[in-house]
N, C-alpha and C positions, 0 to 999 in steps of 0.2 A: 553879569547875568544877561542872557540873550532876551530881547524884547520882541514879542510877536503881536501884530495887529490882526484882529479877527473881525470881519464885517458880516453881519447877518441880521435880518429883520426879525428873526425868531429869538426872543429872549431866552427860551429854554436852551436852544442850541448854543447861544453865547455862554450861558452859565456852565453847561457841560464841557464845552471847549476849554473855558478858563480852568475849571476844576482839574481836568486831566493834564493840561499843559503846565499848570502851576505845580502839580504833584511831581511832574517830570523835571522841575527846576527852572522853568521859564517864567519870565514876567509877561503878563498878557493884558493887553488893552482891547476892549471890545467896543464896537460902534454899530448902530442899527442901520446905517445907510452910508452911501458913498460920500455925500457932502460932509458928513461928520468925520468920516475917516480922513478925507483930504485935510480938514482943519487940524486934525491930530498929527498928521504927517508933517505939517509945517512946524510943529513944536517938538516932535520926538523923532529921533533917528531909529527906525525899526530894522530889525535883523531879518524879518520874514513877514510876509503878508499872506493871510488866508481869507478868501472871500467866497461867500455864497454866490451862486450864479443868478438865481431868480429873485430879484428884489424889486420893489416898486421904484420908479424913477430910473436912475442909472443902474444898470445891472452889473454883476461881477465881471462879465466878459468885457464890457466897455471899460470898466475900471482897470482891468488887467491891461488892456491895450493902451490906455492912457498912461499907466505907470511905465510901461516899456518904451513909450515915446518921450519920456521925460529924462533928461540927463541925470537929474538928482535921484531918481528912483529906479532907473532901468536895471540896475544890478542887484536889486533886492529880490531874493527868491520869493516866488509867488505861487500859491496853490489855489485851485478852484474846487468848491464843493457844491453838490446839488443833489436833490432828490428828484427833481424834474428838469432835466437838461434838454428837453425837446426844443428844437429850434436853434440849438447851439452846436449841432453835430460837427460843423466844419471846424470850429476851434477845438472841440474835444478830440477829434481825430488827429488834428495837427499837434495838439499838446496833451496827448493822453498821459504823459508822465507827470503832469501837474494836476490832474483831475482825480478827485475822490468822490465816490457816490455816498449819499446819505441813505440810511443812517450810517454815521461814521464808525468805523472800527478804530477807536482811539489809540489802541496800542500800535496799530499799523501807522496811523498818522504821526504819532510821537516818534517812531523809528524813522519815518521818512524825513521829518523835520530835523532830527539829529544828523542824518546823513547830509541833508542840504546845508546845514550849518557846520558841517565837518567836526562833529563832536564825537 
């Protein structure tokens, strides 16, 4: 079973993501911030990472850039989600294919993840 890490400071978003992705047959781990996600990545080998952009402290774009700079994590598919992506237009234009706007259309997200993970 493929394992997905979802990072979002909104507990409702985490619960909805988990619900839809578990129904689609994925194992899901959620964390509310980047430091907690990093600790989890030291313990578990994830098949995909999905992160909210706007979070207190380190944001999703910074986390995305960090993962892509790490040999151990650079090949893990990564998606960014946000309702308020103002100020991040440079990365969103450059990486439009990994960005999903909130509220999420979960059926679209599931299909995209299936494609990413070649299922």
